C-alpha positions, 0 to 999 in steps of 0.5 A, a space after each residue: 264833317 268829322 268825328 272824334 273821341 276825347 279821352 281825358 285821364 281824369 275829371 271827365 265831367 269837366 271835359 264833357 261840360 266844356 265840349 258840350 258848351 261848344 258842340 251842344 248836346 246833340 253833337 257830343 256823347 259822354 260814354 263814361 268819365 274817360 270817353 267822350 265822342 264829338 261830331 263836328 260839322 266844321 272842324 276837320 282835325 283834332 287840333 282844330 277841335 281843341 282850338 275851338 274848345 279852348 277859344 270858346 271856353 277862355 281857358 286852354 284844355 292843357 292849362 287844366 293840368 289834366 292829361 287827355 288825348 283827342 283822336 279823329 275817328 275814321 272807322 270803328 268796330 267793337 261791342 258797346 252799349 246801344 246808345 253809342 251805336 245809335 249816336 254814331 249811326 245818327 251822325 253818319 259814321 
């Protein structure tokens, strides 16, 4: 089980649509247009997550010509909205 954060440079709605199609609404959370959290039970690396999103959507994320970065999350700290902390806690993070 692994957690990831996807940070698209623009058009976060497009990225969220593609991610939620693959992981479903309970395993992804859109914090803002530029921040999407992903919980994966099978993929352990960022490369595996991108490969699955690409395969299940038929078009590679890089081919959208929108820059993005995907990070694996191992720990976190900060101050943000309660729904984010609730989601993270529900995923065992």
